[in-house]
C-alpha positions as CSV (number, residue, x, y, z in Angstrom):
1,M,273.1,-7.2,-45.4
2,R,270.0,-8.9,-44.3
3,I,268.0,-8.9,-47.4
4,R,271.2,-10.4,-49.0
5,F,271.4,-12.9,-46.5
6,L,267.9,-13.7,-46.6
7,A,267.9,-13.9,-50.5
8,S,270.8,-16.6,-50.0
9,C,269.1,-18.6,-47.5
10,F,266.1,-19.0,-49.8
11,A,268.6,-20.0,-52.7
12,A,269.9,-22.5,-50.6
13,G,266.5,-24.0,-50.1
14,V,265.9,-24.4,-53.4
15,C,268.9,-26.6,-53.9
16,L,267.0,-29.2,-52.0
17,A,264.0,-29.0,-54.3
18,P,263.4,-31.9,-56.5
19,G,263.5,-31.6,-60.6
20,Y,265.2,-32.2,-63.8
21,L,266.9,-30.6,-66.7
22,G,268.4,-32.8,-69.4
23,A,270.3,-29.7,-70.7
24,A,273.3,-30.2,-68.7
25,E,275.1,-32.6,-71.0
26,T,274.4,-30.5,-74.2
27,I,275.6,-27.8,-72.5
28,L,278.9,-28.8,-72.1
29,L,279.4,-31.1,-75.3
30,D,278.1,-27.8,-77.2
31,E,281.3,-25.9,-75.3
32,I,283.6,-28.8,-76.4
33,A,282.6,-28.7,-80.1
34,I,282.6,-24.6,-79.9
35,R,286.3,-24.9,-78.6
36,G,287.3,-28.1,-80.5
37,E,286.0,-27.1,-83.9
38,K,285.3,-23.6,-84.3
39,E,288.0,-22.0,-82.7
40,S,291.9,-22.1,-83.8
41,P,294.4,-23.1,-81.5
42,Q,295.5,-19.0,-80.6
43,E,291.8,-18.5,-79.5
44,E,289.8,-19.1,-76.5
45,S,286.6,-18.2,-74.9
46,L,284.7,-18.0,-71.9
47,T,281.2,-18.6,-71.5
48,I,279.1,-16.5,-69.1
49,R,277.9,-20.0,-67.7
50,E,281.6,-20.4,-66.5
51,V,281.9,-17.3,-64.7
52,R,278.4,-17.4,-62.8
53,E,279.4,-20.8,-61.7
54,S,282.6,-19.1,-59.9
55,P,283.2,-16.7,-57.1
56,A,285.0,-14.2,-59.4
57,K,284.3,-10.8,-58.9
58,D,285.7,-9.4,-62.2
59,I,286.5,-10.3,-65.6
60,G,290.2,-10.5,-64.8
61,E,289.6,-13.1,-61.7
62,A,287.0,-15.1,-64.0
63,L,289.7,-15.5,-67.1
64,Q,292.4,-17.3,-65.4
65,R,290.1,-20.2,-66.3
66,V,291.9,-19.7,-69.5
67,E,295.3,-21.3,-70.3
68,G,298.0,-18.3,-70.6
69,I,296.2,-15.8,-68.5
70,S,297.1,-14.6,-64.8
71,C,296.0,-11.5,-63.3
72,V,297.3,-8.7,-61.1
73,R,295.9,-8.6,-57.7
74,K,295.8,-5.3,-56.2
75,G,292.9,-5.7,-53.7
76,A,289.4,-7.5,-53.3
77,I,288.4,-6.5,-56.9
78,A,289.7,-4.3,-60.1
79,N,292.0,-7.4,-61.4
80,D,294.2,-6.4,-64.1
81,I,294.6,-8.8,-67.1
82,V,297.9,-10.3,-68.0
83,L,298.2,-12.5,-71.1
84,R,301.2,-14.7,-71.5
85,G,303.1,-12.2,-69.5
86,F,301.8,-9.0,-71.4
87,Q,300.0,-6.7,-69.7
88,R,298.8,-3.0,-69.2
89,D,298.7,-1.8,-72.8
90,N,300.4,-4.3,-74.3
91,I,297.0,-6.1,-74.6
92,N,294.0,-4.6,-76.0
93,V,290.9,-5.2,-73.7
94,L,287.7,-4.2,-75.3
95,V,283.8,-4.4,-75.0
96,D,281.9,-4.9,-78.0
97,G,284.8,-3.1,-80.0
98,V,285.0,-0.5,-77.9
99,R,288.3,1.1,-76.9
100,L,288.3,1.9,-73.0
101,H,290.9,3.1,-70.8
102,G,290.7,3.8,-67.0
103,A,291.8,6.9,-65.7
104,C,293.9,5.9,-62.7
105,P,297.9,6.3,-63.4
106,N,298.3,3.3,-61.3
107,R,295.8,1.2,-63.1
108,M,293.2,0.8,-60.2
109,D,290.6,0.8,-62.5
110,P,291.9,-1.6,-65.9
111,P,289.5,-1.6,-68.8
112,A,287.8,-4.6,-67.5
113,F,287.0,-3.4,-64.2
114,H,284.0,-0.9,-65.9
115,Y,281.5,-3.1,-66.9
116,D,279.6,-6.2,-64.8
117,F,279.3,-9.8,-65.5
118,A,275.5,-9.3,-65.8
119,Q,275.9,-7.5,-69.2
120,V,278.6,-10.3,-70.7
121,E,277.5,-13.5,-72.7
122,D,280.8,-14.5,-73.7
123,V,284.5,-13.3,-73.5
124,F,286.9,-13.6,-76.5
125,V,290.8,-14.4,-76.4
126,L,293.1,-14.1,-79.3
127,K,296.7,-14.6,-78.3
128,G,299.4,-13.0,-80.1
129,P,299.6,-9.6,-82.2
130,Y,297.2,-11.4,-84.8
131,D,294.3,-9.0,-84.7
132,V,294.7,-6.2,-87.4
133,T,291.4,-4.5,-86.8
134,N,292.3,-2.6,-84.0
135,P,295.5,-0.5,-83.1
136,G,298.3,-1.9,-80.1
137,G,297.4,-5.5,-79.1
138,L,300.9,-6.1,-78.9
139,G,300.5,-9.3,-77.1
140,G,296.8,-10.0,-77.6
141,L,293.3,-9.5,-77.7
142,V,290.4,-9.9,-75.0
143,Q,287.0,-8.9,-76.5
144,V,284.0,-8.8,-74.4
145,K,280.7,-9.2,-76.3
146,T,277.6,-8.2,-74.3
147,K,273.9,-9.8,-74.4
148,K,272.0,-9.8,-77.5
149,T,268.7,-9.3,-77.1
150,E,266.1,-11.9,-78.0
151,K,262.4,-12.6,-79.3
152,G,259.9,-12.1,-77.3
153,F,260.2,-11.1,-73.4
154,H,262.8,-12.4,-71.3
155,S,264.3,-11.4,-68.0
156,D,266.7,-12.6,-65.7
157,V,267.6,-12.1,-61.6
158,N,270.8,-13.0,-60.4
159,L,271.6,-13.2,-56.4
160,N,275.0,-13.7,-55.4
161,Y,276.4,-14.4,-51.6
162,G,279.6,-15.2,-50.0
163,S,282.2,-15.1,-47.8
164,Y,283.0,-11.2,-46.2
165,N,279.5,-10.4,-46.9
166,S,280.0,-10.5,-50.0
167,S,277.2,-9.9,-52.8
168,N,277.0,-9.8,-56.7
169,D,273.2,-9.2,-57.6
170,S,271.7,-8.4,-60.9
171,A,268.6,-8.0,-63.0
172,T,268.0,-7.5,-66.9
173,L,264.9,-7.1,-68.7
174,S,264.4,-7.3,-72.5
175,Y,261.6,-7.3,-75.2
176,G,262.2,-8.1,-78.8
177,T,260.1,-8.0,-82.1
178,D,261.0,-8.4,-85.6
179,R,261.7,-4.6,-86.1
180,Y,262.8,-3.6,-82.6
181,D,264.0,-4.5,-79.3
182,A,265.2,-3.0,-76.1
183,L,267.2,-4.4,-72.8
184,G,268.0,-2.7,-69.7
185,G,269.7,-4.0,-66.4
186,Y,271.1,-3.2,-62.9
187,A,273.6,-4.6,-60.9
188,F,275.1,-4.2,-57.7
189,K,278.4,-5.4,-55.8
190,F,279.5,-5.4,-52.2
191,S,282.0,-6.7,-50.1
192,E,283.9,-6.4,-46.9
193,V,287.9,-7.0,-46.9
194,P,288.7,-10.4,-47.3
195,R,291.1,-12.6,-45.3
196,S,294.0,-14.5,-46.0
197,G,294.6,-18.3,-45.5
198,D,296.5,-16.9,-41.9
199,G,293.1,-15.0,-40.9
200,K,294.3,-11.9,-41.3
201,L,292.8,-9.3,-43.4
202,I,294.5,-8.9,-46.8
203,T,294.7,-5.2,-45.9
204,D,296.6,-6.2,-42.8
205,I,300.1,-6.7,-44.7
206,Y,301.9,-3.5,-43.1
207,P,304.2,-3.1,-40.2
208,S,303.2,-0.9,-37.2
209,T,305.9,1.4,-38.2
210,S,304.9,1.7,-42.2
211,P,302.9,4.9,-42.9
212,N,301.2,2.7,-45.6
213,R,298.9,1.0,-42.9
214,Y,295.5,1.4,-42.6
215,R,294.1,3.1,-40.2
216,P,292.2,1.4,-36.9
217,D,288.6,2.3,-37.9
218,A,289.3,1.8,-42.0
219,I,291.5,-1.6,-42.0
220,D,287.7,-3.6,-41.8
221,S,285.9,-1.4,-43.6
222,K,284.2,-2.4,-46.7
223,A,286.2,-3.2,-49.7
224,Y,284.2,-1.8,-52.4
225,E,280.7,-1.1,-53.5
226,I,279.9,-0.8,-56.9
227,H,276.1,0.2,-58.9
228,T,276.1,-0.3,-62.8
229,G,273.1,0.4,-64.8
230,W,272.9,-0.1,-68.7
231,A,270.5,0.1,-71.6
232,K,270.5,-1.4,-75.3
233,F,268.1,-0.5,-78.0
234,G,268.0,-2.0,-81.5
235,F,266.0,-1.3,-85.1
236,N,266.0,-3.4,-88.2
237,P,265.0,-0.6,-90.7
238,T,265.3,-3.8,-93.4
239,D,265.8,-7.6,-93.5
240,T,269.5,-7.0,-94.1
241,S,270.1,-4.2,-91.7
242,R,270.4,-3.5,-88.3
243,T,271.5,-0.5,-85.8
244,E,271.7,-0.6,-82.1
245,L,272.2,2.3,-79.3
246,S,273.7,1.0,-75.7
247,Y,274.5,3.1,-72.8
248,S,276.0,2.2,-69.4
249,Y,276.9,3.8,-66.0
250,Q,279.4,2.7,-63.2
251,D,279.5,4.1,-59.9
252,A,282.2,2.3,-57.9
253,S,283.1,4.0,-54.6
254,H,285.3,3.3,-51.2
255,V,287.5,0.9,-53.1
256,L,290.3,-0.3,-51.3
257,Y,294.1,-1.2,-52.7
258,P,296.4,-2.7,-50.3
259,Y,298.5,-3.1,-53.3
260,L,299.2,0.7,-53.3
261,K,299.5,3.6,-51.1
262,M,296.2,4.9,-51.9
263,D,292.4,4.0,-52.3
264,A,289.8,5.1,-54.7
265,D,287.1,7.3,-53.4
266,Y,285.3,6.7,-56.5
267,D,285.3,5.9,-60.1
268,R,282.6,6.9,-62.4
269,T,282.3,5.5,-65.6
270,H,279.9,6.4,-68.9
271,I,280.3,4.5,-71.9
272,L,277.9,4.8,-75.2
273,N,278.2,3.1,-78.3
274,W,276.3,3.3,-81.6
275,T,276.6,0.7,-84.6
276,Y,275.0,0.3,-87.7
277,K,275.5,-2.8,-90.0
278,V,274.0,-3.9,-93.4
279,E,274.4,-7.3,-94.8
280,K,274.1,-8.7,-98.8
281,I,274.4,-5.5,-100.3
282,S,276.1,-7.3,-103.4
283,D,277.8,-10.4,-104.5
284,V,281.1,-8.5,-103.8
285,L,280.5,-6.6,-100.9
286,T,278.6,-8.9,-98.4
287,D,278.6,-6.5,-95.7
288,L,279.2,-3.0,-94.3
289,E,279.5,-1.7,-90.7
290,L,279.6,1.8,-89.1
291,Q,280.6,2.1,-85.3
292,A,281.0,5.1,-83.0
293,Y,281.5,5.7,-79.4
294,W,282.5,7.4,-76.6
295,N,283.6,6.8,-72.9
296,K,284.6,9.1,-69.9
297,V,285.9,8.0,-66.4
298,N,286.3,10.3,-63.6
299,H,288.7,8.6,-60.6
300,V,289.4,10.1,-57.3
301,M,292.1,8.5,-55.2
302,D,293.9,9.4,-51.9
303,D,295.7,8.5,-48.7
304,S,292.6,9.3,-46.0
305,L,292.6,5.9,-44.9
306,R,295.9,5.3,-44.1
307,E,298.4,6.7,-41.3
308,S,300.2,8.7,-44.0
309,S,297.3,11.5,-43.6
310,R,297.3,11.8,-39.9
311,P,297.2,15.0,-39.0
312,T,300.6,17.1,-38.4
313,A,301.9,20.5,-38.7
314,R,302.0,20.4,-42.7
315,I,299.4,17.8,-43.1
316,T,296.3,20.3,-42.3
317,R,293.6,18.1,-44.9
318,L,292.1,14.6,-44.7
319,Y,295.0,13.2,-46.9
320,S,298.6,13.8,-47.4
321,M,298.2,13.1,-51.0
322,L,295.4,12.9,-53.5
323,T,295.2,12.6,-57.0
324,D,291.8,13.8,-59.3
325,A,292.1,11.9,-62.8
326,S,290.0,11.7,-65.9
327,T,290.1,10.0,-69.4
328,Q,287.5,10.2,-72.3
329,V,288.0,8.5,-75.3
330,V,286.1,9.2,-78.8
331,G,286.3,6.5,-81.8
332,T,284.7,5.5,-85.3
333,K,285.4,2.5,-87.3
334,L,284.3,1.7,-90.8
335,K,284.4,-1.6,-91.9
336,G,283.3,-4.3,-94.3
337,T,283.5,-7.7,-96.1
338,L,284.1,-8.5,-99.6
339,A,284.1,-11.9,-101.3
340,I,287.3,-11.6,-103.9
341,G,288.2,-14.7,-105.9
342,S,287.8,-17.5,-103.7
343,G,288.5,-16.0,-100.7
344,T,286.9,-13.5,-98.2
345,L,288.8,-9.7,-97.6
346,K,287.7,-8.1,-94.5
347,T,289.3,-4.1,-94.4
348,G,288.1,-0.8,-92.9
349,L,289.5,2.1,-91.3
350,D,289.2,3.5,-87.8
351,Y,290.0,6.5,-85.6
352,Y,290.3,7.6,-82.4
353,N,291.1,10.5,-79.6
354,R,291.8,9.9,-75.9
355,T,292.4,12.6,-73.6
356,W,294.0,11.9,-69.8
357,N,294.6,14.2,-67.2
358,A,295.8,13.6,-63.8
359,L,296.2,16.4,-61.2
360,N,298.4,15.1,-58.0
361,V,298.5,17.3,-54.6
362,R,300.9,16.3,-51.8
363,A,301.6,17.9,-48.7
364,M,305.0,17.1,-48.7
365,Y,306.0,18.0,-51.9
366,T,307.6,21.3,-50.7
367,Q,308.6,23.2,-47.6
368,A,307.2,26.6,-48.9
369,V,304.1,25.7,-50.5
370,P,302.2,22.4,-48.7
371,Y,299.4,20.8,-51.0
372,T,301.2,21.7,-54.4
373,T,299.5,20.9,-57.5
374,L,301.5,18.6,-59.9
375,N,300.3,17.8,-63.4
376,M,301.1,14.0,-63.2
377,I,299.1,13.1,-66.3
378,P,299.9,16.9,-68.1
379,D,296.4,16.6,-70.4
380,V,297.7,14.4,-72.6
381,D,295.9,14.1,-76.2
382,V,296.7,11.0,-78.4
383,D,295.2,10.9,-82.0
384,N,295.2,7.6,-84.0
385,F,294.0,7.2,-87.3
386,G,294.7,3.3,-88.8
387,L,294.0,1.5,-92.0
388,F,293.5,-2.5,-92.0
389,A,292.7,-5.7,-94.1
390,D,292.6,-9.1,-93.5
391,Y,292.2,-11.7,-96.4
392,E,291.5,-15.1,-96.0
393,L,291.8,-17.7,-98.5
394,P,291.1,-21.8,-98.7
395,L,293.3,-23.2,-100.9
396,N,292.3,-26.5,-100.7
397,E,290.3,-28.7,-98.2
398,Q,293.4,-29.2,-96.2
399,F,295.1,-25.6,-96.4
400,T,293.7,-22.0,-95.5
401,V,296.2,-18.8,-95.3
402,Q,295.3,-16.0,-93.9
403,A,297.1,-12.5,-94.1
404,G,296.5,-9.4,-92.5
405,I,297.9,-5.7,-92.6
406,R,297.8,-2.5,-90.7
407,G,298.8,1.0,-90.8
408,D,298.6,3.7,-88.0
409,L,299.7,7.3,-87.3
410,T,299.7,8.3,-84.3
411,W,299.8,11.9,-82.4
412,V,300.6,12.6,-78.9
413,N,300.8,16.1,-77.4
414,A,300.8,16.9,-73.9
415,A,299.0,20.7,-73.2
416,A,301.5,21.3,-69.6
417,L,304.4,19.9,-68.3
418,N,305.7,20.3,-64.6
419,N,309.1,21.1,-66.6
420,A,308.7,21.9,-69.9
421,S,312.7,23.0,-70.4
422,A,313.5,19.2,-69.9
423,L,310.8,17.5,-71.8
424,R,309.6,18.1,-75.4
425,N,305.1,18.1,-75.3
426,S,304.5,16.4,-78.6
427,T,305.7,13.3,-80.6
428,D,304.5,11.1,-83.3
429,F,304.7,8.1,-85.1
430,G,303.8,5.8,-88.0
431,E,303.9,2.2,-87.8
432,V,303.3,-0.8,-90.0
433,S,301.8,-4.1,-88.1
434,G,300.7,-7.5,-90.2
435,N,300.7,-11.5,-90.1
436,V,300.8,-14.5,-92.2
437,R,298.8,-17.5,-90.6
438,L,298.9,-21.0,-92.3
439,T,296.2,-23.9,-91.3
440,Y,296.7,-27.2,-92.0
441,A,293.9,-29.8,-91.3
442,P,295.2,-33.5,-92.8
443,V,292.4,-34.9,-91.2
444,S,288.7,-33.9,-90.3
445,S,289.6,-33.6,-86.4
446,L,293.3,-32.3,-86.6
447,D,294.3,-28.7,-87.4
448,I,297.9,-27.5,-87.1
449,F,298.7,-23.7,-87.1
450,V,301.4,-21.8,-88.1
451,G,301.4,-18.1,-87.5
452,L,304.5,-14.9,-88.2
453,A,303.3,-11.7,-86.9
454,R,304.8,-8.4,-86.4
455,G,302.7,-6.3,-83.7
456,V,303.2,-2.4,-82.8
457,R,302.2,-0.5,-79.7
458,T,303.0,2.9,-79.2
459,P,304.1,4.5,-75.7
460,D,301.1,5.4,-74.0
461,P,300.6,9.1,-72.2
462,E,302.1,7.9,-68.6
463,E,305.3,6.6,-70.2
464,L,305.9,9.5,-72.4
465,Y,304.9,12.0,-69.8
466,I,304.2,11.1,-66.5
467,S,305.6,13.5,-64.0
468,V,306.0,12.8,-60.1
469,P,308.9,14.8,-58.6
470,A,310.2,14.5,-55.4
471,A,312.5,15.5,-52.9
472,P,315.4,12.7,-52.1
473,P,315.5,10.2,-50.5
474,A,312.0,9.6,-52.1
475,V,312.0,8.6,-55.5
476,S,311.0,10.6,-58.5
477,W,309.0,9.1,-61.5
478,Q,309.7,10.4,-64.3
479,G,308.1,9.8,-68.3
480,N,310.4,9.3,-71.2
481,P,309.2,11.5,-74.4
482,G,312.3,9.8,-76.2
483,L,310.7,6.6,-76.3
484,N,310.0,4.2,-79.3
485,P,307.4,2.1,-80.2
486,T,307.5,-1.8,-79.2
487,V,308.0,-4.2,-82.4
488,N,307.1,-7.6,-81.6
489,H,307.8,-10.4,-83.6
490,E,306.6,-13.5,-82.8
491,A,305.9,-16.9,-84.3
492,D,303.6,-19.3,-83.1
493,L,302.8,-23.1,-83.7
494,G,299.3,-24.7,-82.6
495,V,298.1,-28.0,-82.7
496,K,294.4,-29.2,-82.3
497,Y,292.5,-32.5,-82.2
498,A,288.7,-32.4,-81.6
499,G,287.1,-35.5,-81.3
500,E,283.3,-36.0,-81.1
501,K,283.4,-35.6,-77.4
502,F,286.6,-34.1,-76.3
503,Y,289.4,-31.7,-77.5
504,V,293.1,-31.2,-76.9
505,T,295.2,-28.0,-78.1
506,G,298.8,-27.1,-77.6
507,T,300.8,-24.2,-78.3
508,I,304.3,-22.7,-78.5
509,F,305.5,-19.3,-79.2
510,Y,308.2,-17.0,-79.5
511,S,308.4,-13.2,-79.1
512,D,311.5,-10.9,-80.3
513,L,310.5,-7.7,-78.4
514,T,312.7,-4.6,-80.1
515,D,312.4,-1.4,-78.0
516,F,310.2,-2.8,-75.4
517,V,308.9,-0.2,-72.7
518,N,310.5,-1.0,-69.5
519,F,310.1,0.2,-66.1
520,S,313.7,0.7,-64.6
521,S,315.7,2.6,-62.4
522,V,317.5,5.3,-63.5
523,S,319.2,6.2,-60.3
524,S,318.7,5.6,-56.5
525,T,316.2,8.5,-56.4
526,L,314.8,8.1,-60.3
527,K,312.8,5.9,-62.1
528,S,311.5,6.0,-65.7
529,Y,310.8,4.0,-68.5
530,R,313.3,3.2,-71.4
531,N,313.4,0.8,-74.7
532,I,315.3,-2.3,-74.2
533,D,315.5,-5.3,-76.2
534,A,314.0,-8.3,-75.0
535,S,312.4,-12.0,-75.8
536,M,309.7,-13.9,-74.4
537,W,308.6,-17.6,-75.0
538,G,306.2,-20.0,-73.6
539,A,303.4,-22.8,-74.0
540,E,300.0,-23.4,-73.1
541,F,298.2,-26.8,-73.1
542,G,294.3,-27.4,-72.9
543,S,291.9,-30.4,-72.9
544,Q,288.4,-31.2,-72.2
545,V,287.2,-34.8,-72.2
546,S,283.6,-36.4,-71.7
547,L,284.5,-39.5,-69.8
548,P,282.0,-42.3,-69.3
549,F,279.7,-42.4,-66.1
550,D,278.8,-38.6,-66.9
551,L,282.3,-37.2,-65.9
552,Y,284.0,-34.5,-67.6
553,L,287.7,-34.1,-66.9
554,R,289.5,-30.7,-67.8
555,G,293.0,-29.5,-67.6
556,S,295.4,-26.8,-68.5
557,L,299.0,-25.9,-68.4
558,S,300.9,-22.7,-69.3
559,Y,304.3,-21.2,-69.0
560,T,306.0,-18.2,-70.0
561,E,309.9,-17.1,-69.5
562,A,311.1,-13.6,-70.7
563,R,314.6,-12.1,-70.7
564,N,315.8,-8.6,-70.6
565,K,318.6,-9.1,-73.4
566,D,320.0,-5.6,-72.4
567,G,319.9,-6.4,-69.0
568,N,321.2,-9.8,-69.5
569,R,318.5,-11.0,-66.7
570,P,315.0,-12.3,-66.2
571,L,312.3,-9.6,-67.5
572,S,310.3,-8.3,-64.4
573,E,306.1,-9.6,-63.7
574,I,306.5,-12.7,-65.4
575,P,303.8,-15.1,-64.3
576,P,305.3,-18.8,-63.2
577,L,304.3,-22.2,-64.8
578,R,301.0,-22.8,-63.5
579,G,298.1,-25.5,-63.9
580,L,294.5,-26.7,-63.3
581,V,293.1,-30.2,-63.1
582,S,289.2,-30.6,-62.7
583,L,286.6,-33.4,-62.5
584,R,282.9,-32.7,-62.9
585,Y,280.1,-35.1,-62.8
586,D,277.2,-33.5,-64.8
587,V,274.0,-35.6,-65.2
588,D,270.2,-34.2,-65.5
589,S,269.5,-31.4,-63.0
590,W,272.8,-31.1,-61.1
591,F,276.6,-31.3,-61.3
592,F,279.6,-31.6,-58.6
593,E,283.0,-30.3,-59.4
594,V,286.5,-30.7,-57.9
595,A,289.2,-28.7,-58.7
596,E,293.3,-28.2,-58.3
597,N,294.8,-25.2,-59.1
598,W,298.4,-24.6,-58.6
599,A,301.8,-22.7,-59.5
600,A,305.2,-23.3,-59.5
601,R,307.9,-21.2,-57.5
602,Q,308.8,-18.3,-59.4
603,D,312.5,-17.5,-59.1
604,R,313.3,-15.9,-62.4
605,V,312.8,-12.0,-61.0
606,D,314.2,-9.0,-62.0
607,S,317.0,-7.7,-59.6
608,G,317.6,-4.3,-61.1
609,L,313.8,-3.5,-59.9
610,N,314.3,-5.5,-56.3
611,E,311.8,-7.9,-57.4
612,Q,311.7,-10.9,-55.1
613,P,310.8,-14.6,-55.6
614,T,307.0,-16.1,-54.8
615,G,307.0,-19.7,-53.4
616,G,304.4,-22.1,-55.4
617,W,301.4,-23.3,-54.0
618,L,298.5,-25.6,-54.5
619,T,294.5,-24.9,-53.8
620,T,291.9,-27.3,-53.9
621,D,288.1,-25.8,-55.0
622,L,284.9,-27.6,-54.8
623,K,281.4,-26.4,-56.2
624,A,278.1,-28.0,-57.2
625,G,274.8,-26.6,-58.9
626,I,271.4,-27.7,-59.4
627,N,269.1,-26.9,-62.4
628,W,265.3,-27.0,-62.2
629,R,263.1,-25.3,-65.2
630,S,263.9,-21.6,-64.9
631,L,266.1,-21.6,-61.8
632,S,269.9,-22.3,-61.4
633,V,271.6,-22.5,-58.1
634,Y,275.3,-22.9,-57.9
635,G,277.7,-22.9,-54.7
636,G,281.0,-24.2,-53.9
637,V,284.1,-23.3,-52.0
638,N,287.5,-22.1,-52.9
639,N,291.0,-22.7,-51.3
640,L,289.3,-25.5,-49.4
641,L,291.9,-26.0,-47.1
642,D,292.6,-22.4,-46.2
643,K,296.1,-22.0,-47.9
644,Q,298.2,-18.9,-47.2
645,Y,299.8,-18.1,-51.0
646,Y,300.4,-15.3,-52.9
647,S,300.3,-14.5,-56.9
648,H,303.6,-13.4,-58.1
649,L,301.9,-10.3,-59.5
650,S,300.8,-9.1,-56.4
651,Y,302.7,-6.2,-55.7
652,L,303.7,-3.2,-57.3
653,R,307.1,-1.5,-58.1
654,D,307.9,2.2,-56.5
655,P,306.8,4.8,-56.6
656,F,303.2,4.9,-54.7
657,A,304.0,1.2,-54.2
658,G,303.0,-0.8,-50.8
659,G,306.6,-1.2,-51.0
660,V,309.2,-4.1,-51.8
661,G,308.2,-7.2,-49.8
662,F,304.5,-6.4,-49.2
663,K,302.4,-8.5,-51.1
664,V,299.0,-8.9,-51.2
665,P,297.9,-12.1,-50.3
666,E,295.2,-14.2,-52.0
667,N,292.2,-15.3,-50.4
668,G,291.7,-18.1,-47.6
669,R,289.1,-20.5,-47.6
670,N,285.9,-18.5,-49.1
671,F,282.4,-20.0,-50.0
672,Y,280.0,-18.5,-52.2
673,L,276.1,-19.4,-53.4
674,T,274.4,-18.4,-56.4
675,A,270.9,-18.2,-57.7
676,T,269.6,-17.3,-61.2
677,Y,265.8,-17.1,-62.1
678,K,265.1,-16.7,-65.8
679,F,261.4,-16.1,-67.5
């Protein structure tokens, strides 16, 4: 702790040093150009500069700057991404094209949790089912791109310190030549339990009678501790070919989730990725790329920090319930680009296999046999094979048309079931998805986008085969192997105007969802998944403007409304109307920014799941920074006025939920200070 504090004090002292760096305006104008000129209205991006300037602990939290994106807050970290109301497996979250799944059935460890900021160069977001190069992606794609190795010797050190004794420190080292290059890095994250605007710990949300409340010696323990290491090696056999091999390992321990009834003892993640790409093969075949990857996650969670684990005649271990889960993904992809006619065809094939197993142990399941082991996720295998093609054709200087198609075959098999007589243990799916997009540019600064798409997502192993039986009045959680794939028929209309020093973009969308997989109450003691017909519609607005006197104005606005058409009521877990306005002064070597973040009240809730309304809120954030030669220092205060507020997506439904009405509050006033040195 003392070392991190001294490092942060040193960084604060550097802020007082004189110096200059005239690249600040160039960087911001370049980002305006990228978003305004190179991205279509349904695309967004987030740079590592924006991440470093914020106190975000993970990608899910950082992406809330992007209009249309929210996150599910479970605790101090591991926020799950929500895009236009779509979450979980309804959106694809990939790292350099690698498909990664968490092991926890309650998504303590969503995909974006398993890598560190220091690995990331930028994050690309595609809204809507317009990506045919990957299976699924019903609501969109979040693609994380890791750092590239530059020529010569490079290194950077990042030190971060903030409220709740939190730190996010990292170091990377790289060396590259014309033929080969290598990169390595290490990152460490730590935090004590944050406090909300009322001064209470975010773990202190349960009444004294609740068995879910934390024990006195655990309520103020560390919120998380995470170590991540990675390495990447590249080799260029010829001037037109390149191969890369990368590996990363993450060890997260003692991660608290007041959102749930259990906490994570540990998450241990391995990610291995290999690519080989050849360019300029012929006049027709312009490039060809082969990718193979493997990743594995081991996850253990229990209630040993909660009052529910207090010793009794039946609770004879350190916990009353524990889940030991693991998942593994092996995949490969072959894709190429062909020049056909006046257009470009991107086509290929891919395959992945996912295995997922979770064993749940509970003292209270049966009177006769305490600590019965249950096959919560019964050793499920998923195999998916797909073919895809996407063709882009400029019709003239004003019109460009794109069309994509994808076909998938999916096989799902459960090796073990708790109730084999009631559930079948295998199923298979065959689905086709596709889209057509038209871009019209009447003048050089204006783009109008129209898109029609059909996206398909097969049910995941949890939805099909999860089994958590319980004796009434406790609630059982049972999968439904008769589920059909969800089909999203979506229409998008987007307009973007990009000037020399500003851009403005707006999009509206409508999704008609057939066989949407929805969590529902079958009875007072049984909850499961079933297919329903639903609809979503919404809009996003974003703008960034370079004003006189070195001022930069940014604003965003997003709204989604969703309906369960079968139940004639709102669809559950949909974020409310939300917006952001910021004003930044940025000149030479320093900047200052003030931002207002707000969300409206969400009272469109699903009464069938006892979902509760959430009040609106408004918070003020301040941040400033200085650049001096190779050193950058950022600092700020979020929630300046120490408001007590909640995100609408801050609780989980039964079972294994914290309970209806017990929401995890957002952080109160908190500061952060970051120093980055590059050489």
